[in-house]
N, C-alpha and C positions, 0 to 999 in steps of 0.2 A: 523696679524692675517691672517687664512686662508679664501677663499671665496667659495660657495657650491653652486653649480647648484640644481634646485627641480621643478620640473614640477607639476603642481596641477591643479585640477579638477575645472573648472569657478566658479563652485558654492565654495567653497573653495574659491578663489580670492576675489570673491564678499564680501564674508563674510568678509574676510580681510582688505579690502578695508575701509568697512561702519566699523569696529572695530578701526582700526588705525586713521579715520577721528574722529571719537567718541570722543576719548581717546588725541588726538592731537600726534600721534608716526607715525614713519614711518613703512614701513610695516615689514623691515627687523628688527626693533625692537622690532614690536610686535612677528614673526617669534622664534627671540633668547627667550624671556622671554619662549615663550610656549613650546622652546624646555627644558629649564632651570625647569621650572615645569615638566614636562612630565619626562626628566630623573631621576629626584628629585623621585618623585612617582613609578617608575619602581625599582628603586632601597630600597625603603622603603616601600612598599607597597604590590606591587603585579607583575605579571610578566607577562606584558602584550605583549610583545616581543617575548614570547616561553609560547603561553597558556595552559593551565591543561592539556587538553585533549590531546595533542602531548606525556605528561609526565605518561601517564596511564600505569598501570604495570599488566599482564594480571590477576595476580590474585586477584585483583580489579575488576575484570567485572565479572556481576551477570548475569548467562546463564537461560534462562526460552526458555520453549518450549507450543508450544500449538499447534498440529496438523501438517502440513507445514513447521511451521512459525518458526523462533528462535528467539527469543528476546536475547541482549547483551546491557545492563544496565553499563553505567559509573558511576565513583563517582563524574564525574563532572554534573551529570544528565539529560545527555543525552543519547539516545538508538536508536541502528541499529537494524534493522527487515530485516528480509532475509526471504524470501517466495521463493516457488519454485513446479512446475509444470512439466510435464511430458506427452509426447502422444508418441501412437506406432502405426502401423496397423490403423489410420487413415490419407487419404487424397485420392492424385490423383493418384497412384505408381500403377501398376499390381498389386503386393498382400496386398495390402490394406484391412483388411476387410471392412471398411466403405469407401466408396466412395467419397470423397468432393474434394474441390477447395483448395489450399493452403492458399489463402486468411482466409478462413474459419479457417485453423486450426489453423493461425498464432493468429486471434482476440481469438479465445476460450482459447487456450494457454498461452496468455497475459494476459485475464480477470481472469482466475483461481489466478494465482500468483498475481497480480496486488492488485486483491478484498480481498485477505488473506492479505495483507501488510497493506490495505488503512482500513481495518476493524480493526487493532490493533489500530489507531489513529496515524500512521505514514505518511509519503508522500514521494512515493514510487522517487530516483533521480537516480534511476541506472537500467539498464536492460540487461543481459548477456542470447545468446541466441546459444544453441547447436545442429545444428541441420543435422545432420544422413543421408542428400541428398546433390545434387550435387546444387552449386547456380543457376545455369540455367536451367530448368525455375522454377523450384520447389523451391530451397529453398526462392529466390527474391520473390516469392509468399506470402511463410509463413512471411517472413520478411517485408514486404506490410500490411497484416493482420495484425502483431503486432504492426506496427508503428502507425498505424490507430486507435486499440485500445487503447495506452498508450495519444495518443491526448486528451484523454478526460480527464485524468486528469491538461492537457497544458502543457503536456512536449513537448520539442522536439527529436524529433527521433533522429537526426544526432546529439544533444549534450549527450543522455546518452544512445544510444542503442547501442552493440557490439554485431556481430555475427559470426559466425563459421560454413562453412559445410565441408561437404566431398567431395574433389577433387582426390583421389587416387583411389577408386572403384568408379564402378557403382553398385546404388542401387536400388532393385526394391521393397521395403518398407518403408515407410515414418518412421522415427522417428526423434522424436525433445526435447530439452529440455530447462527448463527457469528458472531461478534465478533475482527476483526484492530486491533490495537493498532500503530500506526505512530509514528516520531520522525521531525521535521524540523527546520532552523533557520528561522525562519521566512522570510527572505529569500531562501530556495529553494521555497517554497511554491509552487504553480502552480492559486493562488486568483486570480480577476479579473485574468488577465493578460492577458487579449486586448485587442486593438486595431482602432480603427477602422480598416475597410477589408480585414482579415483574411476571408480566406476559412474555412469551415465546412465540413472535409472528414470524409464518412464512412468508416471503415474497416472494413468486414464488411457481410454483411446481415441484417436483421431478421428470426429464426427464433425458434419458439416450439412447445414442446412435442414430437410426433415429428418433427420440422422438425431439430432442434438436431443428433442425430447423424448421418444422412446430410450433412447443409451443413459440419461440422466435416471431413469423412470428404473430401469435395471442397475442402475449405482455404475455406472461401467466409463463417467468423464468425472474431472478433475472439479472442484470446487475451490471457493475461497479461505474454506475450513481446513482442506489440504493442505494448501500455503502457511497459512498460520501454524497448523501443527508441525510441519517440517521445518519450520524455521525457530521452532523452540528447541529444535535440538542439534548438539554441536555438534555431531560427525555429519553433516548435513553443510556443503559447502557452499556450494551455490544452486539459487532456486532462478526458473525462468521459465514463465506459461510459455505454449507453444500457441500460433495463432497460423492464419493461410500461408505461411512459407515452409511449414511440415517439419518434424522430428530432427531431421541431420542438418537442415537449416541454423535452427537453434542449439544443438551437440556442437557445430562446430562454431558458434557464436561461444559456447562457454570455453571451448578448447584454447581457443586465438585468443582471447582475453587474457591468458598466460602465457602466449605463445609458443603452445604446446599442438599436437596434431595429435587429431581425432582416430581412434579405430571402431568401424562401426561392427555390429553383431550382428552377422549374416543370417542368424539361426532365429530373429525377433520373428514371431508372427503377424508384429505390427504393418501396416506400408510407412514405411520410415518417409518418404516424402507426401504424403498425401495431408490435404489443409486439416488441422485442428477445430476450423471454425472457431467459436468462439471461448476460444483457450480451454479445447475440452481433456487437453494433456498439459501438465506441468513437468518438466525435468527439473531433477535433481545430482549434483555428483557431490557422492557418499565415498565414505570408506572403504575400500568394499571389505570388510572383514564384520561392514555394520547391516547388510542387505537383509540379512532376515529378519532384523528390529523392525523393518519398517512394518510386517504384517501386524503388529504389535498396535499400531496408530495409523496407519490409513487400509480402509478396509474397499481399496477399488484395485483393478487388475494393476498391477508392478509387472514392469517388463526392462532387462537391464537392455538397455539399445547400445551400447559402447562403452569406450574405456579411453581415459586419457595415458596419451603416452608420453 
């Protein structure tokens, strides 16, 4: 008979001791019986040692895109969601068109891509950043801004964030790109969950360029916390951040995703065709009887901009 040494967590040892005492067995006998049952189960029922996810073939993956987001759904019922964003000519460099500090660049860069992923119902697990600037000082400042923003989701930057900078050439203009990867169960995705008669509600006001920071100070633009708050509500069906194409374009995307038409609310005071810049507006389709409930957990401008016919 061979002897095998195995390290076990304290909780498992505790449970093992209790089980052995209850049935008047030695710990070794309990482990031996457990392994016999487990091996039998693996050989005759399933492949626990080689999960199905690792045997998925590319042809079995379903690909869907929505705006800047790609959704890859596996036959296992899991989905990988990838969102991306970029920024150019915005930062502290000499030739930047909009002069702002690196931390602010990083904050909005991370916010846009993370909002896109979180709006689908996926949870971001990895962040990759490509910076066309030197690491010190500009790159580090941008990375700090990104780190601060993803902490909103409870992520630990040291674990999930990977960044690359330009160290071969001197740069005079800021350029940056970001990719956020998230995971979700397929049945929890908020894609094409909009229903006929839903209202389309805009959180925040469309702002771009120099308008963004003053508007954020006035609490007029949507952010990552708003998306996560909306995602926790059952009466909220689809969520989609608005970017440079404006509110109408994204609202139509929500309607067309379920083969329906959109009726625009002509009385809204928002400019529905204006660029919302770095996702300063978030659209949500909701049960029309629940509009007033948004005021309890969203403390931003809320406007009904249309309805799904």
